[in-house]
C-alpha positions as CSV (number, residue, x, y, z in Angstrom):
1,M,102.5,76.1,86.6
2,D,104.5,73.0,87.4
3,E,102.9,69.7,88.5
4,S,103.5,70.3,92.2
5,S,101.8,73.7,92.3
6,R,98.3,72.2,92.7
7,P,96.7,68.7,92.7
8,S,96.0,66.9,89.5
9,L,93.1,64.9,88.3
10,L,92.8,62.4,85.4
11,V,89.2,61.7,84.2
12,V,89.0,58.4,82.2
13,D,85.6,58.4,80.5
14,D,84.4,58.5,76.9
15,D,81.3,60.6,77.9
16,E,82.3,64.1,76.9
17,G,79.5,65.7,78.8
18,F,80.5,63.9,82.0
19,V,84.1,64.8,81.5
20,E,83.3,68.4,81.1
21,A,81.2,68.5,84.2
22,A,83.8,66.7,86.3
23,V,86.6,68.9,85.1
24,T,84.6,72.1,85.8
25,L,83.8,70.9,89.4
26,A,87.4,70.0,89.9
27,Q,88.5,73.4,88.7
28,L,86.5,74.9,91.6
29,H,88.8,72.9,94.0
30,N,91.8,74.1,92.0
31,F,92.7,70.8,90.4
32,E,94.6,70.7,87.2
33,S,92.6,68.2,85.1
34,S,93.4,65.9,82.2
35,A,91.0,63.6,80.3
36,A,91.4,60.2,78.6
37,P,88.6,58.6,76.6
38,S,89.9,55.1,76.8
39,L,92.1,52.7,78.8
40,G,94.9,53.1,76.2
41,A,94.8,56.9,76.5
42,A,94.8,56.7,80.3
43,R,97.8,54.4,80.3
44,A,99.7,56.8,78.1
45,A,98.8,59.7,80.3
46,M,99.9,57.9,83.4
47,R,103.2,57.0,81.9
48,R,103.9,60.7,81.3
49,R,103.1,61.8,84.8
50,R,101.6,60.9,88.2
51,F,98.1,62.1,89.0
52,D,96.8,62.9,92.5
53,L,93.3,61.5,91.8
54,V,92.1,59.2,89.0
55,L,88.4,59.1,88.2
56,V,87.7,56.1,85.9
57,D,84.5,54.9,84.3
58,L,83.8,51.1,84.5
59,H,82.6,50.8,80.9
60,L,85.1,52.0,78.4
61,P,85.5,51.3,74.6
62,D,88.6,49.1,75.2
63,G,87.8,47.4,78.5
64,S,86.7,47.9,82.1
65,G,88.0,50.6,84.4
66,F,88.7,47.9,86.9
67,D,91.5,46.7,84.6
68,L,93.2,50.1,85.0
69,V,92.9,50.0,88.8
70,E,94.4,46.5,88.9
71,E,97.4,47.5,86.8
72,M,98.3,50.5,89.0
73,E,101.2,49.9,91.3
74,Y,100.3,50.1,95.0
75,P,100.6,52.4,96.9
76,H,99.1,54.7,94.3
77,S,97.1,57.9,94.1
78,P,93.5,57.8,95.2
79,V,91.3,56.2,92.6
80,A,87.5,56.4,92.3
81,V,85.4,54.4,89.9
82,V,82.2,55.8,88.4
83,T,79.4,54.1,86.6
84,G,76.0,54.8,85.1
85,N,75.0,51.1,85.6
86,A,75.6,50.3,89.3
87,S,75.4,46.7,90.3
88,I,76.0,44.6,93.4
89,A,78.8,42.7,91.6
90,S,80.7,45.9,90.5
91,A,80.3,47.4,94.0
92,A,81.6,44.2,95.6
93,R,84.6,44.2,93.2
94,A,85.3,47.8,94.1
95,V,85.4,46.9,97.8
96,R,88.1,44.2,97.1
97,L,90.3,46.7,95.2
98,P,92.2,49.8,96.6
99,V,89.4,52.1,95.4
100,S,88.7,55.3,97.3
101,D,85.1,55.7,96.2
102,Y,82.4,54.1,94.1
103,L,80.3,56.8,92.4
104,I,77.1,56.6,90.4
105,K,76.1,58.8,87.6
106,P,74.8,61.4,87.7
107,L,77.3,62.5,90.3
108,E,76.1,63.5,93.7
109,R,77.7,66.9,94.0
110,A,78.4,66.8,97.8
111,R,80.0,63.3,97.5
112,F,82.2,64.4,94.6
113,D,83.3,67.5,96.5
114,A,84.2,65.4,99.5
115,L,86.3,63.1,97.2
116,L,88.1,66.1,95.8
117,E,88.8,67.5,99.3
118,R,90.2,64.1,100.5
119,A,92.4,63.9,97.4
120,Q,93.6,67.5,98.0
121,A,94.5,66.6,101.6
122,H,96.3,63.5,100.4
123,W,98.3,65.6,97.9
124,L,99.1,68.2,100.6
125,A,100.4,65.5,102.9
126,Q,102.9,64.3,100.2
127,Q,104.5,67.8,100.0
128,P,108.0,68.1,101.5
129,S,107.8,69.2,105.1
130,A,110.2,72.0,104.2
131,A,107.5,73.4,102.0
132,V,105.2,74.3,105.0
133,A,103.9,77.7,104.0
134,A,103.8,80.6,106.4
135,P,100.6,82.6,106.5
136,C,100.4,85.4,103.9
137,G,98.8,88.8,104.2
138,D,96.6,89.2,107.2
139,F,95.5,85.5,107.4
140,V,95.8,83.6,110.7
141,G,96.0,79.8,110.7
142,T,98.2,76.8,110.1
143,S,95.7,74.2,109.1
144,A,96.3,71.9,106.0
145,A,93.4,73.7,104.2
146,M,95.1,77.1,104.7
147,Q,98.5,75.8,103.8
148,S,97.1,75.0,100.4
149,V,95.7,78.6,100.2
150,Y,99.0,80.2,101.1
151,R,100.9,78.1,98.5
152,Q,98.4,79.0,95.8
153,V,98.4,82.7,96.6
154,R,102.2,82.8,96.5
155,R,102.3,81.0,93.2
156,I,99.6,83.0,91.4
157,A,100.5,86.4,92.8
158,P,103.5,87.2,90.5
159,T,101.6,86.2,87.4
160,A,99.2,88.2,85.3
161,A,96.4,85.7,85.5
162,N,92.9,86.8,86.5
163,V,91.7,85.1,89.7
164,L,88.3,84.0,90.9
165,L,87.9,83.6,94.6
166,V,85.1,81.3,95.7
167,G,84.1,80.8,99.3
168,E,81.3,81.1,101.8
169,S,80.6,84.5,103.3
170,G,83.2,85.4,105.9
171,T,86.0,83.1,104.7
172,G,88.4,85.9,103.9
173,K,88.1,86.5,100.2
174,E,89.2,90.1,100.4
175,L,92.1,89.1,102.6
176,A,93.2,86.7,99.8
177,A,92.8,89.4,97.2
178,R,94.9,91.9,99.2
179,A,97.6,89.2,99.7
180,I,97.6,88.5,95.9
181,H,98.1,92.2,95.3
182,D,100.7,92.7,98.0
183,L,102.8,89.8,96.6
184,S,102.3,90.7,93.0
185,G,104.9,93.4,92.8
186,R,102.4,95.8,91.2
187,G,103.1,99.4,92.2
188,G,99.5,100.7,91.8
189,P,96.7,100.7,94.4
190,F,94.4,97.9,95.5
191,V,90.8,98.9,94.9
192,A,87.9,96.8,96.3
193,V,84.4,97.2,94.8
194,N,81.4,95.4,96.3
195,C,79.2,95.0,93.2
196,G,76.2,94.2,95.4
197,A,76.4,97.4,97.4
198,V,76.0,99.8,94.5
199,A,72.7,100.5,92.8
200,P,72.7,98.7,89.4
201,E,72.0,101.8,87.4
202,L,75.0,103.5,89.0
203,L,77.5,100.6,88.8
204,A,78.7,101.2,85.3
205,S,79.6,104.8,86.2
206,H,81.3,103.7,89.4
207,L,83.4,101.0,87.6
208,F,84.2,102.7,84.3
209,G,83.8,106.4,85.1
210,H,81.7,109.0,83.2
211,E,82.1,112.2,81.3
212,R,80.5,115.4,82.3
213,G,76.9,115.7,81.2
214,S,76.6,112.0,80.3
215,F,73.5,111.7,82.5
216,T,71.4,113.7,84.9
217,G,73.6,114.6,87.9
218,A,76.9,114.1,86.0
219,V,78.1,117.6,86.7
220,R,81.8,116.8,86.3
221,Q,84.1,114.1,84.8
222,H,84.6,111.1,87.0
223,R,87.3,108.5,87.1
224,G,85.9,105.0,87.8
225,Y,87.3,102.3,90.0
226,F,89.2,100.7,87.0
227,E,91.0,103.9,86.3
228,Q,91.7,104.4,90.0
229,A,93.3,100.9,90.1
230,Q,95.6,101.6,87.1
231,G,98.9,99.8,87.6
232,G,97.4,97.9,90.6
233,T,94.6,95.4,91.3
234,I,90.9,95.7,91.4
235,L,88.7,93.3,93.4
236,L,85.2,92.8,92.0
237,D,83.4,91.3,95.0
238,E,80.0,89.8,94.7
239,I,80.6,89.5,90.9
240,T,77.3,87.4,90.5
241,E,75.4,90.5,91.7
242,M,76.5,92.5,88.6
243,P,73.7,92.9,86.1
244,A,73.9,90.8,83.0
245,P,74.4,93.8,80.6
246,L,77.2,95.1,82.7
247,Q,78.8,91.6,82.7
248,A,78.9,91.8,78.9
249,H,80.6,95.2,79.2
250,L,83.1,93.8,81.7
251,L,83.9,90.9,79.3
252,R,84.8,93.4,76.6
253,V,87.1,95.3,79.1
254,L,88.8,92.0,79.9
255,E,89.2,91.1,76.2
256,T,90.5,94.5,75.1
257,R,92.2,95.6,78.3
258,S,90.7,99.0,77.7
259,L,87.6,101.0,78.6
260,I,85.4,103.9,77.5
261,R,83.8,106.1,80.1
262,V,80.1,106.3,80.2
263,G,79.1,109.1,77.8
264,G,82.6,109.2,76.3
265,D,84.1,108.1,73.0
266,T,87.8,107.8,73.9
267,E,89.2,104.4,74.6
268,Q,91.7,104.2,77.4
269,A,94.3,101.4,77.9
270,L,94.2,99.6,81.2
271,D,96.9,97.9,83.2
272,V,94.9,96.4,86.0
273,R,95.0,93.0,87.6
274,I,91.5,91.7,88.0
275,V,90.4,89.5,91.0
276,A,86.7,88.6,91.3
277,A,85.0,87.0,94.2
278,T,81.7,85.2,95.0
279,N,80.1,83.4,97.8
280,R,77.9,81.5,95.3
281,D,78.7,78.2,93.6
282,P,79.9,79.4,90.1
283,E,78.2,76.4,88.4
284,D,74.8,77.3,90.1
285,A,75.3,81.0,89.3
286,M,75.8,80.2,85.6
287,A,72.9,77.8,85.5
288,N,70.7,80.5,87.2
289,G,71.8,83.3,84.8
290,R,73.7,85.2,87.5
291,L,77.1,84.7,85.9
292,R,77.9,84.6,82.2
293,E,79.7,81.4,81.2
294,D,82.2,83.3,79.0
295,L,82.9,85.8,81.8
296,F,83.5,82.9,84.2
297,F,86.1,81.4,81.9
298,R,87.8,84.8,81.5
299,L,87.8,85.6,85.2
300,G,88.6,82.1,86.3
301,E,92.0,81.7,84.8
302,F,92.8,80.6,88.3
303,V,90.1,79.6,90.8
304,L,91.0,79.8,94.4
305,Q,88.7,78.1,96.9
306,L,88.6,79.6,100.4
307,P,87.8,76.9,103.0
308,P,85.1,77.5,105.6
309,L,86.1,77.8,109.2
310,R,84.6,74.4,110.1
311,L,87.2,72.7,107.9
312,R,90.2,74.6,109.3
313,G,90.9,72.4,112.3
314,G,92.9,74.1,115.0
315,D,92.7,77.5,113.3
316,L,89.6,78.4,115.4
317,E,91.6,79.0,118.6
318,L,94.4,80.8,116.8
319,I,92.0,83.2,115.1
320,G,90.1,83.7,118.4
321,E,93.3,84.6,120.2
322,S,94.4,86.9,117.5
323,L,91.0,88.7,117.6
324,L,91.2,89.0,121.4
325,A,94.8,90.5,121.2
326,G,93.4,93.1,118.7
327,L,90.6,94.0,121.1
328,N,93.0,94.3,124.0
329,R,95.1,96.7,122.0
330,R,92.0,98.6,120.9
331,Y,90.6,99.0,124.4
332,G,93.8,99.1,126.4
333,A,92.9,96.1,128.4
334,D,94.4,92.7,129.2
335,R,91.7,90.1,129.0
336,R,91.9,86.4,128.2
337,F,89.5,83.6,127.3
338,A,88.3,81.4,130.2
339,A,89.5,77.9,130.5
340,G,87.6,75.4,128.3
341,T,86.3,78.1,126.0
342,W,87.3,76.4,122.7
343,N,86.2,72.9,123.9
344,A,82.8,74.4,124.6
345,V,82.4,75.5,120.9
346,A,84.2,72.6,119.3
347,G,81.0,71.1,117.8
348,Y,79.7,74.4,116.3
349,S,79.7,74.7,112.6
350,W,80.3,78.5,112.4
351,P,78.0,79.2,109.4
352,G,79.2,82.8,109.3
353,N,82.8,81.7,109.4
354,V,85.6,84.1,110.6
355,R,83.2,87.1,110.4
356,E,80.8,85.4,112.8
357,L,83.6,84.4,115.1
358,R,84.8,88.0,115.1
359,N,81.3,89.3,116.0
360,V,80.8,86.7,118.7
361,V,84.2,87.4,120.3
362,H,83.6,91.2,120.2
363,R,80.2,90.9,121.8
364,A,81.5,88.7,124.5
365,Y,84.4,91.1,125.1
366,I,82.0,94.1,125.4
367,L,79.6,92.3,127.8
368,S,82.4,90.8,130.0
369,E,83.0,92.5,133.4
370,G,86.2,90.8,134.6
371,T,89.5,89.8,133.0
372,E,88.2,86.5,131.6
373,I,86.1,86.3,128.4
374,E,83.4,83.6,128.2
375,L,81.6,83.0,124.9
376,P,77.9,82.9,125.3
377,P,76.0,79.7,124.5
378,L,75.9,79.7,120.7
379,H,72.3,78.6,120.5
380,D,71.5,81.9,122.2
381,T,73.4,84.3,120.0
382,A,75.0,82.8,116.9
383,R,73.3,79.6,115.9
384,H,72.4,79.4,112.2
385,R,69.3,81.5,111.8
386,D,67.4,78.7,110.0
387,E,67.2,76.9,113.3
388,F,65.0,79.7,114.6
389,D,62.6,79.5,111.6
390,G,63.7,82.8,110.3
391,C,63.8,84.6,113.7
392,L,66.8,86.5,115.0
393,V,67.8,86.3,118.7
394,F,70.0,88.9,120.4
395,P,71.3,89.0,123.9
396,V,70.1,91.9,126.2
397,G,72.5,94.8,125.8
398,T,73.2,94.4,122.1
399,R,73.6,97.8,120.5
400,L,70.7,98.9,118.3
401,D,73.0,99.6,115.3
402,L,74.3,96.0,115.5
403,I,70.7,94.7,115.6
404,Q,69.8,96.8,112.6
405,R,72.8,95.7,110.7
406,E,72.2,92.0,111.4
407,M,68.5,92.4,110.5
408,L,69.3,93.9,107.1
409,L,72.0,91.4,106.2
410,R,70.0,88.4,107.3
411,T,66.9,89.6,105.4
412,L,69.0,90.2,102.3
413,A,70.5,86.7,102.6
414,H,66.9,85.3,103.1
415,F,65.9,86.8,99.8
416,G,69.0,85.6,98.0
417,G,70.5,89.1,97.6
418,D,67.4,90.6,96.1
419,K,67.6,94.2,97.4
420,A,64.1,95.2,96.2
421,R,62.4,92.4,98.1
422,T,64.6,93.2,101.2
423,A,63.5,96.8,101.1
424,E,59.9,95.9,100.8
425,A,60.1,93.4,103.7
426,L,61.8,95.9,106.0
427,G,59.5,98.8,105.0
428,V,62.3,101.1,103.7
429,S,63.4,102.4,100.3
430,I,65.9,100.5,98.1
431,K,68.1,103.6,98.3
432,T,68.2,103.1,102.1
433,I,69.3,99.5,101.6
434,Y,72.2,100.6,99.3
435,N,73.2,103.4,101.7
436,H,73.4,100.9,104.6
437,L,75.4,98.4,102.6
438,A,77.8,101.1,101.5
439,R,78.2,102.2,105.1
440,Y,78.8,98.6,106.3
441,G,81.6,98.3,103.7
442,D,83.8,95.3,104.1
443,D,81.7,93.7,106.8
444,A,78.8,93.4,104.3
445,A,81.0,91.9,101.6
446,A,80.6,88.3,100.6
């Protein structure tokens, strides 16, 4: 990719462990990263190109990071200094210089994420106005955060690179995967698989297929999702829910671009674009054993971060109006939002993102009696469930199937995706859990 396709980061530090950690975190925000172990190496790198963010350690083998900051021509890209030995003197000096942030090792993750987001916004603002990207696929929104997503989708779609989509539940990861497929030019189908909605013992058969008689109940040959996606794209949603042994199997498929059906011995070549998705932090998932590190680096040739709704500015109203238009078409009506609707919810964080907004709008639509739609007080229907100490609150008139669905999904989230504990808590079999998740389909996806 060229330099303008995504923001760039230069990490100036002789601590290899710190550099590796910073680069990995930056990758999750889609930064292209370079490293320099000294002031001399940093100067050489900055002569070759311009960086959108420079992270420089104060104590380097050939001088102080402040020296580099003072040499940079102003106005320059955002610069943050980092040190493992914070002092009042160095903090005061940083204040006097055009420094964006003063960070202390070990890095506070939230603060570093915020720095990367500011740098990305600064980079986006520098792009030519003619480069404003139109929404792609079924996305709705014109915010700066989504402009970045649209550009990245259009740049990565025509390539053969594997893609890892990272974002909170409800941010539109499947929409992004479909857009990548639609813009890729691949003639085969798009196949979406929710790895968390299939029983672990059946997932291998579902993904890779099986031969007749390979296990009890295998009465005929079965083509798995990978074969069904031949010539197209497969989305492996909730990739961190895939059992570790199966992740090793998937890694081999990625490396060989071929598969062998369960119970078979014939290797079949694959021509499938792989897009994976997770609502978990990949770093945490790797640390907790939910995601193999080698698989992450295979899947994450390109990492695309989907922004939460709370960071999408004016997109909230645009999405709401789009949802309402869809409901009007569905029900053959002509309703509108009451005046002041969006101001009334401006301070809400939407922890469930676009999916939560869709549910809130749909419920309000069903319960409204006139031509105007009023969203209910969010603390009554959609406030983050932690504020209720684990309780769920539903308005009178909510359909029982919606209550059941919400109860299952929230309990599943409470137990960190552990379906066995969810089944035990709800007093049902684990098979019932899988059956419900399969029926919920896309709405239950991360």
